[in-house]
C-alpha positions as CSV (number, residue, x, y, z in Angstrom):
1,M,-10.8,-31.1,32.8
2,S,-11.8,-35.1,32.2
3,T,-11.1,-36.1,28.4
4,R,-15.0,-37.1,28.8
5,D,-16.0,-33.5,29.3
6,W,-13.8,-32.6,26.0
7,L,-15.8,-35.1,24.1
8,E,-19.3,-34.5,25.5
9,K,-19.6,-30.7,26.0
10,D,-20.3,-28.6,23.1
11,Y,-19.0,-25.2,24.7
12,Y,-19.8,-23.1,21.8
13,A,-24.0,-24.6,21.9
14,A,-23.1,-23.6,25.9
15,L,-22.7,-20.2,24.7
16,G,-24.9,-20.1,21.6
17,V,-21.8,-18.9,19.2
18,P,-21.0,-20.8,16.1
19,K,-18.1,-22.4,15.7
20,D,-16.1,-19.4,14.0
21,A,-17.0,-17.0,16.0
22,K,-15.0,-14.0,17.2
23,P,-13.5,-13.3,20.6
24,E,-15.7,-10.6,20.9
25,E,-18.9,-12.5,20.1
26,I,-17.8,-14.9,23.0
27,K,-17.6,-12.3,25.1
28,K,-20.9,-10.2,24.5
29,A,-22.7,-13.8,24.6
30,Y,-20.9,-15.0,27.7
31,R,-22.0,-11.3,29.5
32,R,-25.3,-11.8,28.8
33,L,-26.4,-15.6,29.8
34,A,-24.2,-15.0,32.9
35,R,-26.3,-11.7,33.9
36,E,-29.5,-14.3,33.4
37,H,-28.3,-17.4,34.9
38,H,-26.3,-16.4,37.6
39,P,-26.6,-17.6,41.1
40,D,-27.7,-13.9,43.3
41,A,-30.2,-13.4,40.0
42,N,-32.1,-17.0,40.3
43,K,-31.4,-17.8,44.3
44,G,-32.8,-21.4,44.6
45,A,-32.6,-22.0,41.2
46,T,-30.9,-24.9,40.9
47,S,-31.4,-25.3,37.3
48,S,-29.6,-21.9,36.8
49,E,-26.5,-22.8,39.2
50,E,-26.0,-25.7,36.8
51,K,-26.4,-23.0,33.6
52,F,-23.6,-20.9,35.4
53,K,-21.1,-23.5,35.4
54,T,-21.5,-24.9,32.2
55,I,-21.1,-21.3,30.9
56,S,-18.6,-20.5,32.7
57,E,-16.6,-23.2,31.7
58,A,-17.1,-22.9,28.1
59,Y,-16.0,-19.3,28.5
60,D,-12.9,-20.6,30.5
61,V,-11.7,-22.4,26.8
62,L,-13.2,-20.7,24.1
63,S,-11.7,-17.4,25.6
64,D,-8.5,-19.0,25.9
65,P,-6.8,-18.6,22.2
66,E,-4.6,-21.9,22.6
67,R,-7.4,-23.7,24.3
68,R,-10.1,-22.9,22.3
69,K,-7.6,-24.6,19.3
70,E,-7.2,-27.6,21.2
71,Y,-10.1,-28.0,22.3
72,D,-11.3,-27.8,18.5
73,D,-8.8,-29.8,17.7
74,A,-10.0,-32.8,19.9
75,R,-13.3,-32.7,18.7
76,A,-12.7,-32.3,14.8
77,L,-9.9,-36.0,15.5
78,F,-13.5,-37.7,17.4
79,G,-16.3,-35.8,15.2
80,S,-18.1,-33.2,17.3
81,G,-20.6,-33.7,19.9
82,G,-19.2,-37.0,20.8
83,F,-16.5,-40.5,19.9
84,R,-19.3,-43.5,18.7
85,V,-18.2,-46.2,21.0
86,P,-17.3,-49.1,18.9
87,G,-20.1,-51.6,18.8
88,G,-22.3,-49.9,20.7
89,G,-23.9,-47.7,18.5
90,G,-24.5,-45.1,20.7
91,R,-22.2,-41.5,21.3
92,A,-21.1,-40.4,24.2
93,G,-23.0,-37.7,25.6
94,A,-26.6,-39.6,24.5
95,G,-27.3,-41.6,27.5
96,V,-24.4,-44.0,26.9
97,P,-21.5,-44.3,29.4
98,F,-18.7,-43.6,28.2
99,D,-14.7,-43.0,29.1
100,L,-11.9,-42.8,26.7
101,G,-9.3,-44.0,29.3
102,D,-11.9,-47.3,29.6
103,L,-12.2,-47.5,25.6
104,L,-7.9,-47.3,25.6
105,G,-7.5,-49.8,28.1
106,G,-4.1,-51.5,27.9
107,A,-3.5,-49.3,25.1
108,G,-2.0,-46.7,27.1
109,D,1.8,-47.2,25.7
110,V,0.7,-46.5,22.0
111,F,-1.6,-43.6,22.7
112,G,0.1,-42.5,25.4
113,G,2.3,-39.6,23.1
114,I,-1.4,-38.5,21.9
115,F,-3.9,-38.5,25.0
116,G,-2.9,-37.5,28.2
117,G,-3.8,-39.9,31.2
118,R,-3.6,-43.5,32.0
119,G,-0.6,-45.5,30.6
120,G,1.6,-42.6,28.6
121,T,4.7,-43.1,28.2
122,T,7.2,-40.1,27.4
123,R,9.6,-41.0,24.2
124,A,13.5,-39.4,25.1
125,A,14.9,-37.1,23.0
126,A,15.8,-38.0,19.6
127,P,19.5,-37.2,17.9
128,R,18.9,-34.7,15.9
129,R,20.9,-34.4,12.2
130,G,23.4,-31.7,11.4
131,A,22.9,-28.7,9.6
132,D,23.5,-29.2,6.4
133,L,26.8,-26.0,4.8
134,E,27.6,-24.4,1.6
135,A,30.4,-23.6,0.1
136,E,32.0,-22.1,-3.3
137,V,35.7,-23.1,-5.1
138,T,37.0,-22.1,-8.3
139,L,38.9,-24.6,-9.9
140,S,41.1,-24.3,-13.1
141,F,39.5,-26.1,-16.2
142,A,41.9,-29.0,-16.0
143,D,41.9,-29.4,-12.5
144,A,37.8,-29.5,-13.2
145,L,38.3,-32.5,-15.7
146,S,41.2,-34.6,-13.7
147,G,39.7,-33.8,-10.1
148,A,41.3,-32.0,-7.3
149,T,41.9,-32.2,-3.3
150,V,41.1,-28.4,-2.2
151,P,41.3,-27.1,1.4
152,L,38.0,-25.1,2.2
153,R,37.3,-23.2,5.4
154,L,33.8,-23.9,7.1
155,A,31.8,-21.9,9.7
156,S,29.2,-23.6,12.3
157,E,28.6,-24.0,15.6
158,K,30.3,-26.7,17.4
159,P,30.7,-27.6,20.8
160,C,31.8,-24.2,22.8
161,P,35.8,-24.1,23.5
162,T,35.8,-22.2,26.9
163,C,33.2,-25.1,28.5
164,S,34.3,-27.8,26.4
165,G,30.9,-28.2,25.3
166,T,28.8,-28.7,28.8
167,G,27.7,-25.4,28.6
168,G,28.3,-24.4,32.6
169,K,30.8,-21.5,33.8
170,G,34.7,-23.3,33.7
171,G,33.5,-26.6,32.2
172,A,31.3,-27.3,35.1
173,M,28.8,-29.7,34.4
174,P,25.0,-29.5,33.9
175,R,22.5,-31.1,35.5
176,T,19.2,-33.5,34.4
177,C,16.1,-31.0,34.0
178,P,13.7,-31.4,36.9
179,V,10.8,-31.0,34.8
180,C,11.7,-32.7,31.6
181,L,14.2,-35.5,33.6
182,G,16.1,-35.5,30.4
183,V,14.1,-35.9,27.6
184,G,14.1,-32.3,26.3
185,Q,10.3,-32.6,25.8
186,T,7.3,-31.9,27.6
187,S,3.7,-33.1,27.6
188,K,0.9,-30.5,27.4
189,N,-2.6,-31.4,28.8
190,A,-5.5,-30.3,26.6
191,G,-8.3,-32.1,28.3
192,G,-8.5,-35.2,26.7
193,F,-5.1,-34.5,24.8
194,A,-1.4,-34.0,25.8
195,F,1.2,-33.0,22.6
196,S,4.4,-32.9,23.4
197,E,6.4,-29.2,23.2
198,P,10.5,-29.0,24.0
199,C,10.9,-28.0,27.4
200,R,10.4,-24.2,28.3
201,E,12.9,-25.4,31.1
202,C,16.0,-26.5,29.2
203,R,14.9,-25.6,25.9
204,G,14.6,-29.0,24.3
205,R,18.4,-29.8,26.0
206,G,17.3,-32.0,28.6
207,L,19.9,-30.4,31.4
208,V,20.0,-27.2,33.2
209,V,23.0,-25.4,33.4
210,D,23.3,-23.3,36.9
211,D,25.7,-21.2,35.9
212,P,26.2,-20.9,32.4
213,C,29.2,-20.5,30.6
214,P,29.3,-16.4,29.6
215,D,30.4,-17.5,26.0
216,C,27.5,-19.7,24.8
217,S,25.4,-18.4,27.9
218,G,24.5,-22.4,29.0
219,T,23.8,-23.5,25.5
220,G,27.0,-25.9,25.1
221,R,27.5,-24.7,21.2
222,A,29.6,-22.0,19.7
223,M,30.5,-20.7,16.2
224,G,34.1,-21.9,15.4
225,S,35.8,-22.1,11.9
226,T,37.3,-25.5,10.9
227,S,39.9,-26.0,7.8
228,I,39.4,-29.0,6.1
229,Q,40.3,-30.8,2.9
230,V,37.7,-31.9,0.7
231,R,37.9,-33.6,-2.6
232,L,36.0,-33.1,-5.9
233,P,35.6,-35.3,-8.7
234,A,36.8,-35.6,-11.5
235,G,34.7,-33.7,-14.4
236,V,32.5,-31.0,-12.2
237,A,31.4,-28.9,-14.4
238,D,30.8,-24.9,-13.9
239,G,27.9,-24.2,-11.7
240,Q,27.9,-27.9,-10.4
241,R,26.7,-28.8,-7.0
242,V,28.6,-31.2,-5.3
243,R,27.2,-32.9,-2.2
244,L,29.9,-34.8,0.5
245,R,27.9,-36.7,2.6
246,G,28.8,-36.2,6.5
247,K,31.1,-33.0,6.1
248,G,28.6,-30.4,7.8
249,A,27.8,-29.5,11.2
250,P,28.6,-32.2,13.6
251,G,24.8,-33.5,14.9
252,E,23.6,-33.4,18.4
253,R,22.4,-36.0,20.8
254,G,24.8,-38.6,18.6
255,G,22.8,-37.7,15.6
256,P,25.1,-37.6,12.5
257,A,26.3,-34.6,11.2
258,G,24.8,-32.9,7.7
259,D,26.4,-32.2,4.6
260,L,28.4,-30.1,3.0
261,I,27.7,-28.5,-1.1
262,V,30.2,-27.4,-2.3
263,L,29.4,-24.9,-5.6
264,V,32.0,-25.9,-8.3
265,H,33.1,-22.7,-10.7
266,V,35.1,-23.6,-13.5
267,A,37.6,-21.2,-14.7
268,P,37.7,-20.9,-18.6
269,H,40.5,-22.2,-21.0
270,R,42.5,-20.0,-23.5
271,L,41.7,-23.1,-26.0
272,F,39.3,-25.8,-25.0
273,G,35.5,-25.3,-24.2
274,R,32.8,-27.5,-22.9
275,R,29.7,-29.1,-24.2
276,G,28.7,-31.7,-21.8
277,D,30.8,-34.8,-21.8
278,A,32.5,-33.5,-25.0
279,L,35.3,-30.9,-25.2
280,T,35.3,-28.3,-28.0
281,L,38.9,-27.5,-29.8
282,T,38.6,-24.9,-32.7
283,V,41.8,-25.4,-35.3
284,P,43.0,-23.3,-37.7
285,V,44.0,-24.4,-41.5
286,T,44.8,-23.5,-44.5
287,F,42.8,-23.3,-47.9
288,P,45.1,-25.6,-49.7
289,E,44.4,-28.1,-46.6
290,A,41.3,-27.7,-46.4
291,A,40.9,-28.0,-50.5
292,L,43.5,-30.7,-51.1
293,G,43.2,-32.8,-47.7
294,A,46.1,-32.5,-44.6
295,E,47.1,-34.6,-42.0
296,V,47.4,-31.9,-38.9
297,K,48.2,-32.2,-35.1
298,V,45.9,-31.1,-32.8
299,P,46.6,-30.5,-29.0
300,T,44.4,-32.3,-26.2
301,L,43.9,-31.2,-22.8
302,G,46.5,-32.7,-20.5
303,G,47.2,-35.6,-23.2
304,A,49.8,-35.9,-26.6
305,P,48.8,-34.0,-29.8
306,V,46.9,-36.6,-32.2
307,T,46.7,-36.2,-35.9
308,L,43.7,-35.5,-37.5
309,K,42.7,-36.7,-41.2
310,I,40.8,-33.6,-43.1
311,P,39.7,-35.2,-46.3
312,G,40.0,-33.0,-49.7
313,G,37.3,-30.2,-49.9
314,T,36.4,-29.7,-46.0
315,T,34.2,-26.5,-45.7
316,N,34.8,-23.9,-43.3
317,G,33.5,-24.8,-39.7
318,R,33.6,-28.3,-40.4
319,T,33.6,-30.6,-36.8
320,F,35.7,-33.7,-36.8
321,R,35.1,-36.0,-34.0
322,V,38.4,-37.8,-31.9
323,R,37.1,-40.7,-29.5
324,G,38.0,-40.7,-25.7
325,K,39.7,-37.2,-25.5
326,G,37.2,-35.3,-23.4
327,V,36.0,-35.2,-20.4
328,P,35.9,-38.0,-18.1
329,R,32.8,-39.7,-16.7
330,K,31.2,-41.3,-13.9
331,D,31.5,-45.2,-15.3
332,G,34.9,-44.5,-15.7
333,T,34.9,-43.7,-19.7
334,T,35.7,-40.9,-21.4
335,G,33.9,-38.2,-24.0
336,D,35.4,-37.2,-27.4
337,L,37.3,-34.1,-28.5
338,L,35.1,-32.3,-30.8
339,V,37.5,-30.4,-33.7
340,T,35.9,-27.6,-35.3
341,V,38.0,-26.8,-38.9
342,E,38.7,-22.8,-39.4
343,V,39.9,-22.2,-42.7
344,V,42.3,-18.9,-42.6
345,V,42.0,-16.4,-45.6
346,P,46.1,-15.0,-45.7
347,Q,45.5,-10.9,-45.0
348,K,48.5,-10.0,-46.8
349,L,49.4,-11.9,-50.6
350,S,53.2,-12.0,-52.5
351,A,53.3,-11.0,-55.9
352,E,53.9,-15.5,-56.3
353,A,51.0,-15.9,-54.0
354,R,48.2,-13.7,-55.6
355,K,49.4,-15.0,-59.6
356,A,48.8,-18.5,-58.4
357,V,44.6,-17.6,-56.7
358,D,44.6,-15.7,-60.3
359,L,45.7,-19.3,-61.8
360,L,43.0,-21.2,-59.3
361,A,40.3,-18.6,-60.0
362,E,41.0,-18.7,-63.8
363,A,40.5,-22.6,-63.7
364,T,37.6,-22.4,-61.4
365,A,35.8,-20.0,-63.2
366,G,32.4,-22.0,-63.9
367,E,32.1,-22.8,-60.5
368,N,29.7,-20.0,-59.0
369,P,29.2,-21.2,-55.4
370,R,26.3,-18.5,-55.7
371,N,24.5,-20.3,-58.2
372,G,19.8,-20.3,-57.0
373,L,21.0,-18.3,-54.9
374,F,18.6,-15.2,-55.5
375,D,16.1,-17.7,-57.1
376,A,15.6,-19.2,-54.1
377,A,15.4,-15.7,-52.3
378,T,12.6,-14.5,-54.9
379,P,8.6,-15.6,-54.2
380,P,7.0,-17.8,-56.4
381,R,4.3,-17.0,-59.1
382,E,1.1,-17.5,-58.1
């Protein structure tokens, strides 16, 4: 069937059915019209014979779901009822001589991958990128901050070890597919169009194996495991996904390898916590240290202790910032350490300590930290 047939002929009109007609409607209309215009029932009537051919042609296309879809796509692309000829003001099928091949002329190389017919060229199967792989790893709190090299065992497709990736039994070399000539794709003619699809003979591989390998069934690929060492950067956080380029499954036909995506879990630390780029630490202090002020040493993660100056009158829960003792950043700088003081109240007091606390209570008897507490809790009078 020519390009012109697909663009000029309205098969729905030929059967007298709408474009969204169901298969049973198309079949019913065809049977009715076929009986009416059958040559045996209209002997000598040339018009009935031509009508019968048109009806049969329409039913051949519309009764096949694939061909019907291709026909609909073709007419939708060029406009239902024909293609308007540039500069001619006419339409194919309206008395204007027209052939799509004449219109394309030397442009066949451009449209050859879309339209069936003159000048069409077939592209070779493109290299295919390997699949991305995923893995999980658990790091200690310290390793997450400093970065670590960890071993991983990955499962992915790779060349079959039995046939060395050839797909043939005993490593026999495959031959070029006679259908697609090694391209891996075929062009399916749909009247005025040709649509590329994976070659059914070689399943898109471009090669045919006469005696397939029993382990990979001729595909040349098999599942296997690989042990690799990967470097995770400093400062990774719990739940972060790190993408490592080119560490995934190998590509096919010279394509690049995929990526490896590592989900990082970080074990909690006994002392330190994390808040973004900052480390957090709670340090206990005595009441005299908080009240009178003091200098206390606090630990840092993986470094020497630092001295923290606590001013007199420091309240419980106050946080101090120690610069540059936090989480390493991507730009090479380092976050801060946030130190929160926690005033510790003695659980037991000696007689001397109790006497000292009593003296403090007498000396500060005029200070009531709860002044205004109940006034603030009482709603104002209207």
